[in-house]
C-alpha positions in Angstrom: -228.4 69.4 -232.9 -224.8 68.8 -231.6 -225.0 72.0 -229.6 -228.0 70.8 -227.8 -227.2 67.1 -227.6 -225.8 67.4 -224.1 -222.4 65.9 -225.1 -220.3 68.5 -223.3 -217.0 69.5 -225.0 -217.3 66.7 -227.6 -220.7 68.2 -228.8 -219.2 71.7 -228.9 -216.2 70.4 -230.9 -218.6 68.8 -233.4 -220.6 71.9 -233.6 -217.5 73.9 -234.3 -216.3 71.5 -237.0 -219.7 71.8 -238.8 -219.5 75.6 -238.7 -216.0 75.6 -240.1 -217.1 73.2 -242.8 -220.0 75.4 -243.7 -217.7 78.4 -243.8 -215.3 76.6 -246.0 -218.1 75.6 -248.4 -219.3 79.2 -248.6 -215.7 80.4 -249.4 -215.4 77.7 -252.1 -218.8 77.9 -253.7 -219.9 81.5 -252.9 -223.5 80.7 -252.4 -225.1 83.2 -250.0 -227.3 80.5 -248.5 -224.2 78.7 -247.3 -222.8 81.8 -245.5 -222.8 81.2 -241.7 -225.0 83.7 -239.9 -225.3 84.9 -236.3 -227.7 82.1 -235.6 -225.1 79.4 -236.5 -222.5 81.2 -234.5 -224.8 81.5 -231.6 -225.4 77.7 -231.6 -221.6 77.1 -231.3 -221.1 79.7 -228.7 -223.9 78.1 -226.7 -222.4 74.7 -227.0 -219.0 75.9 -225.7 -220.7 78.0 -223.0 -222.4 74.8 -221.6 -219.6 72.3 -222.5 -218.0 72.0 -219.0 -216.7 74.2 -216.3 -213.3 74.9 -217.8 -212.1 78.4 -218.6 -210.9 77.2 -222.0 -214.4 76.4 -223.0 -215.5 80.0 -222.2 -212.5 81.2 -224.1 -213.7 79.2 -227.1 -217.2 80.7 -226.8 -215.7 84.2 -226.7 -213.4 83.5 -229.7 -216.5 82.7 -231.8 -218.1 86.0 -230.7 -215.0 87.7 -232.1 -215.3 85.9 -235.4 -219.0 86.8 -235.6 -218.3 90.5 -235.0 -215.6 90.5 -237.8 -218.1 89.1 -240.2 -221.3 90.9 -239.3 -220.7 94.0 -237.1 -218.9 96.3 -239.6 -218.2 94.3 -242.7 -221.0 95.6 -245.0 -223.0 98.8 -245.2 -226.2 96.9 -245.9 -226.9 93.7 -244.2 -230.0 91.6 -244.4 -232.2 90.6 -241.5 -230.8 87.1 -241.5 -227.3 88.5 -240.8 -228.4 91.0 -238.2 -226.3 90.7 -235.1 -228.0 90.9 -231.8 -227.2 90.7 -228.1 -228.1 87.0 -227.9 -224.5 85.8 -228.7 -223.1 88.3 -226.1 -225.5 87.0 -223.5 -224.4 83.5 -224.2 -220.7 84.5 -223.6 -221.6 86.3 -220.5 -223.4 83.2 -219.4 -220.3 81.1 -220.2 -218.2 83.2 -217.9 -220.8 83.3 -215.1 -220.7 79.5 -215.0 -217.0 79.3 -214.4 -215.2 79.8 -211.1 -212.2 81.9 -210.5 -211.0 85.5 -209.7 -211.3 86.7 -213.3 -214.5 85.3 -214.5 -216.8 88.1 -213.3 -214.6 90.7 -214.8 -214.6 88.8 -218.1 -218.4 88.7 -218.1 -218.5 92.4 -217.3 -216.1 93.1 -220.2 -218.5 91.4 -222.6 -221.3 93.6 -221.3 -219.3 96.8 -221.8 -218.4 95.5 -225.3 -222.1 95.0 -226.1 -222.9 98.5 -224.8 -220.1 100.0 -226.9 -221.3 98.2 -230.1 -224.8 99.4 -229.5 -223.5 103.0 -229.3 -221.4 102.6 -232.4 -224.0 100.9 -234.6 -227.3 102.2 -233.1 -228.6 98.7 -233.7 -231.4 98.4 -231.1 -230.9 94.6 -231.2 -227.5 95.1 -229.6 -228.8 97.0 -226.6 -228.1 95.2 -223.3 -231.3 93.7 -221.7 -232.2 92.2 -218.4 -230.5 88.9 -219.5 -227.2 90.7 -220.1 -227.2 92.4 -216.8 -228.4 89.4 -214.8 -225.7 87.2 -216.4 -223.0 89.6 -215.1 -224.6 89.7 -211.7 -224.5 85.9 -211.6 -220.9 86.0 -212.3 -220.4 88.2 -209.2 -222.4 86.1 -206.8 -219.4 84.4 -205.2 -217.1 87.3 -205.7 -215.8 89.0 -202.4 -217.4 92.2 -203.5 -220.3 90.5 -205.2 -223.0 92.4 -203.3 -221.5 95.8 -204.0 -221.1 94.9 -207.7 -224.6 93.5 -208.0 -226.1 96.7 -206.4 -224.1 98.8 -208.9 -225.4 96.8 -211.8 -228.9 97.0 -210.4 -228.6 100.8 -210.3 -227.3 100.8 -213.9 -230.3 98.8 -215.0 -232.7 101.2 -213.3 -230.9 104.1 -215.0 -231.2 102.3 -218.4 -234.9 101.7 -217.8 -235.5 105.3 -216.9 -233.7 106.3 -220.1 -236.0 104.3 -222.3 -234.5 100.8 -222.4 -237.6 98.9 -221.4 -235.8 95.6 -221.8 -233.3 96.4 -219.0 -236.0 96.6 -216.4 -235.0 94.4 -213.4 -237.3 91.3 -213.1 -237.7 88.9 -210.1 -234.9 86.6 -211.3 -232.5 89.6 -211.5 -233.5 90.8 -208.0 -233.1 87.4 -206.6 -229.6 87.1 -208.0 -228.7 90.5 -206.5 -230.1 89.4 -203.1 -228.0 86.2 -203.3 -224.8 88.2 -204.1 -225.4 90.5 -201.2 -226.2 87.7 -198.8 -223.0 85.9 -199.8 -220.7 88.9 -199.3 -221.8 90.3 -196.0 -224.4 92.7 -197.2 -227.5 90.8 -196.0 -229.2 94.0 -194.7 -229.0 95.3 -198.3 -230.4 92.0 -199.6 -233.3 92.3 -197.1 -233.9 95.9 -198.3 -234.3 94.6 -201.9 -236.7 92.0 -200.6 -238.8 94.6 -198.8 -239.2 96.5 -202.0 -240.9 93.5 -203.7 -244.7 93.3 -203.5 -245.7 90.6 -201.0 -247.6 88.7 -203.7 -244.4 88.1 -205.6 -242.3 87.0 -202.6 -241.6 83.3 -202.0 -239.9 81.0 -199.6 -236.6 80.9 -201.6 -236.2 84.6 -201.4 -236.6 84.6 -197.6 -234.2 81.7 -197.3 -231.6 83.6 -199.2 -231.8 86.4 -196.6 -231.7 83.9 -193.7 -228.7 82.2 -195.2 -226.9 85.6 -195.2 -227.7 86.2 -191.6 -226.6 82.6 -190.9 -223.1 83.4 -192.4 -223.0 86.6 -190.3 -224.0 84.8 -187.1 -227.0 87.1 -186.6 -229.6 84.8 -185.1 -232.0 87.6 -184.0 -232.2 89.0 -187.5 -232.7 85.5 -189.0 -235.4 84.8 -186.6 -237.2 88.1 -187.5 -237.2 87.0 -191.2 -238.7 83.7 -190.2 -241.4 85.4 -188.3 -242.3 87.5 -191.4 -242.5 84.4 -193.4 -245.0 82.9 -190.9 -247.0 86.1 -190.7 -247.3 86.5 -194.5 -248.3 82.9 -195.0 -250.7 82.5 -192.0 -252.1 86.0 -191.5 -252.1 87.4 -195.0 -252.6 84.2 -197.1 -249.4 84.2 -199.1 -248.7 80.5 -199.0 -245.6 80.7 -201.1 -243.9 82.6 -198.2 -244.5 79.7 -195.8 -241.2 78.5 -194.2 -239.8 75.1 -194.9 -237.2 72.8 -193.3 -234.4 74.9 -194.9 -235.8 78.0 -193.3 -235.6 76.5 -189.8 -232.3 74.8 -190.4 -230.6 78.1 -191.6 -232.2 80.1 -188.7 -231.0 77.6 -186.1 -227.5 77.7 -187.6 -227.6 81.6 -187.5 -228.1 81.3 -183.7 -225.3 78.7 -183.5 -222.9 80.8 -185.4 -223.4 83.8 -183.1 -222.2 84.6 -179.6 -225.5 85.2 -177.9 -225.9 83.5 -174.5 -229.4 82.5 -175.6 -228.2 80.6 -178.7 -228.9 77.1 -177.2 -232.3 78.2 -175.9 -233.3 79.8 -179.2 -232.0 77.0 -181.3 -233.9 74.5 -179.2 -237.1 76.5 -179.6 -236.6 76.5 -183.4 -236.1 72.7 -183.5 -239.2 72.1 -181.4 -241.2 74.6 -183.5 -240.1 72.8 -186.7 -241.2 69.5 -185.3 -244.5 70.8 -184.2 -245.2 72.2 -187.7 -244.5 68.9 -189.2 -246.6 67.0 -186.7 -249.5 69.5 -187.4 -249.3 68.4 -191.1 -246.8 70.7 -192.7 -244.7 68.2 -194.7 -242.3 71.0 -195.9 -241.0 71.1 -192.3 -240.3 67.4 -191.9 -237.0 67.4 -189.9 -234.0 65.6 -191.3 -230.9 64.4 -189.5 -229.3 67.7 -190.6 -231.3 70.0 -188.4 -230.8 67.6 -185.5 -227.1 67.4 -186.1 -226.8 71.2 -186.3 -228.6 71.6 -183.0 -226.5 68.8 -181.4 -223.3 70.7 -182.5 -224.6 73.9 -181.0 -225.2 72.1 -177.7 -221.8 70.3 -178.0 -220.0 73.7 -178.3 -221.9 75.3 -175.5 -221.4 75.6 -171.8 -224.4 73.5 -171.0 -223.7 71.3 -167.9 -225.1 68.0 -169.3 -224.2 68.4 -172.9 -223.7 64.7 -173.6 -227.1 63.7 -172.2 -228.8 66.5 -174.1 -227.3 65.3 -177.4 -228.2 61.7 -176.5 -231.8 62.7 -175.9 -232.0 64.0 -179.5 -231.6 60.4 -180.7 -234.8 59.5 -179.0 -236.5 62.5 -180.4 -235.4 61.7 -183.9 -236.7 58.2 -183.5 -240.1 59.5 -182.4 -240.7 61.2 -185.8 -239.1 58.5 -187.9 -235.8 60.3 -188.6 -232.8 58.1 -188.7 -229.5 59.4 -187.2 -226.5 59.6 -189.5 -222.8 58.9 -188.9 -222.4 62.6 -188.3 -225.0 62.3 -185.5 -222.9 59.6 -183.7 -219.7 61.5 -184.3 -221.1 64.6 -182.6 -222.3 62.5 -179.7 -218.9 61.0 -179.2 -217.2 64.4 -179.5 -219.5 65.8 -176.9 -218.7 63.0 -174.5 -215.0 63.7 -175.0 -215.5 67.3 -174.1 -217.2 66.7 -170.7 -213.9 66.4 -169.0 -213.4 70.1 -169.8 -216.6 71.4 -168.2 -217.3 72.8 -164.8 -218.7 69.3 -163.7 -215.7 67.0 -164.0 -216.9 64.4 -161.4 -215.8 60.8 -161.8 -219.5 59.8 -162.1 -220.0 62.2 -165.0 -216.9 61.0 -166.8 -217.9 57.4 -166.4 -221.4 58.1 -167.8 -219.9 60.0 -170.7 -217.5 57.1 -171.4 -220.4 54.7 -171.3 -222.4 56.8 -173.7 -219.5 57.2 -176.2 -218.7 53.5 -176.1 -222.3 52.5 -176.5 -222.6 54.9 -179.5 -219.4 53.6 -181.1 -220.4 49.9 -180.6 -223.9 50.3 -181.9 -222.8 51.7 -185.3 -222.9 48.3 -187.1 -226.4 47.5 -185.8 -227.8 50.6 -187.5 -225.9 50.0 -190.7 -223.2 52.5 -190.2 -219.4 52.2 -190.2 -216.9 54.4 -188.3 -214.8 56.8 -190.2 -211.7 58.9 -189.4 -213.8 61.4 -187.5 -215.3 58.6 -185.4 -211.9 57.2 -184.5 -210.5 60.7 -183.7 -213.5 61.2 -181.3 -212.9 57.9 -179.6 -209.3 58.7 -179.1 -210.3 61.9 -177.4 -212.8 60.0 -175.3 -210.4 57.5 -174.0 -207.6 60.0 -173.4 -209.9 62.5 -171.5 -212.2 60.1 -169.6 -210.2 57.1 -168.5 -208.1 57.4 -165.4 -206.5 54.0 -165.1 -203.5 54.2 -167.4 -203.2 50.5 -168.0 -206.9 50.2 -169.0 -206.5 53.4 -171.1 -203.6 52.2 -173.1 -205.3 48.8 -173.7 -208.5 50.5 -174.9 -206.5 52.9 -177.2 -204.6 50.0 -178.6 -207.9 48.2 -179.5 -209.4 51.3 -181.1 -206.2 52.0 -183.0 -206.0 48.5 -184.4 -209.6 48.7 -185.5 -209.0 52.0 -187.1 -206.0 50.6 -189.0 -207.9 47.5 -190.1 -210.6 49.6 -191.5 -208.1 51.8 -193.3 -209.0 55.1 -191.6 -205.8 56.0 -189.9 -204.7 59.6 -190.6 -202.1 62.1 -189.6 -204.4 63.8 -187.1 -204.9 60.6 -185.1 -201.2 60.0 -184.9 -200.6 63.6 -183.8 -203.2 63.2 -181.0 -201.5 60.1 -179.7 -198.0 61.5 -180.0 -198.9 64.5 -178.0 -200.7 62.6 -175.2 -198.9 59.4 -174.5 -195.3 58.3 -173.7 -192.9 57.3 -176.4 -192.9 53.7 -175.1 -196.7 53.5 -175.3 -196.7 55.1 -178.7 -194.2 52.5 -179.9 -196.2 49.7 -178.4 -199.5 50.9 -180.0 -198.5 52.3 -183.3 -195.0 51.1 -184.2 -193.5 54.6 -184.1 -192.0 56.1 -181.0 -191.4 59.9 -181.6 -193.3 62.9 -182.7 -190.9 63.2 -185.7 -191.7 59.6 -186.8 -195.4 60.2 -186.2 -195.3 63.3 -188.5 -195.7 61.1 -191.6 -197.6 58.0 -192.4 -194.7 56.7 -194.6 -193.4 54.5 -191.7 -196.7 52.6 -191.6 -198.4 50.1 -193.8 -200.3 51.9 -196.6 -203.5 49.8 -196.1 -203.9 51.5 -192.7 -204.9 54.7 -194.3 -206.3 53.6 -197.6 -209.7 55.2 -196.8 -208.6 58.2 -194.9 -208.2 60.3 -198.0 -212.0 60.5 -198.1 -212.1 62.3 -194.8 -208.4 63.2 -194.4 -209.2 66.3 -192.4 -210.8 64.4 -189.5 -210.3 67.5 -187.4 -213.1 69.1 -189.4 -215.5 71.2 -187.5 -215.9 68.5 -184.9 -212.6 68.8 -183.2 
């Protein structure tokens, strides 16, 4: 009961105490019915496996596996069915290590698998033979490993060898193959992940599997390949009737990002087409493709980082498109718009008229935040500093505007080191002193000279540089 009570480490400790108490009573009274068995050990192992994300808890789980082996693996020649050890406890410890982060967790999980295999060979106990759960658990541990895809494919080959040698319980299932695809997609082997997907019967494929492949191509910046996977999803769902393969919002968002992460000169064009297609599917009744602010923000960021001539007006137009389908812009939406305006001074068209328009768009976006229930953060203020520095020509007006934004930033508690560095690098020491109270780059290199309330909230988004600047 304590093992399954959902009480974390406290529940695991209570389970452990009960097991130790039971063991003590057995030693004291000698009744066989009081002797802990693999089932009781398994309950404690499971409790520690799921207690929290700390390595110490996995160590605890493994230590009880050690104790269980001492008692039941070699201790007696004849052992009753109640005391028969199986792969269940080993699978639980493998699961424990697969749930933890770190450089050694995958190897720890694999070591338990090898230990299980060795014990099977030594005892010839069929219950100790590794099964699909054992192998899949180790695969899961390798999902975020740098060589996770390679390791997962090796384990998959081993499972197929085991199955051919007569271990029917080692046959890879859909969950196992999905984990292998995930490991490949996260370690730069997306083509291998797609090969695994191609080997699955169409009737067993689903949207999640395809999204895993698209996410891998997204990380690799391979928009064309991601787009091809999306087309397969549409073809399977619309032409062959496999509804479970129909794309959703995540499919379109990931595919759009794949184009954005690449270097193709068509990335803006293709990303725009994907956004429009997603909107059309939603407007045609496909609720799974209802756009969120995330896909709009992703596209806006692609436009912002492109060489499009009228980037700021393109991003601004997205706000109207969002409103037309009932999607509310987020603070990130406004931050991208402000960032885009700041960049227009770096484009091929640097006319005074364009700079004035961009300045007006940014100021309007900044001033409208309270009316839509949003508050500026460090990223917003960083963007506004870039806007004022890049787009205002009159130095007196520029310093006055920077002073107002700086004071508002401080009053809101969002001043951070990046904002100070921007100002220190762009304005004179006298202006820096007048606006911030520090006059040199050396003094600006730390916030210690300034009131602590000026940056009390900046720890939440201390890296205002982020991907936006």
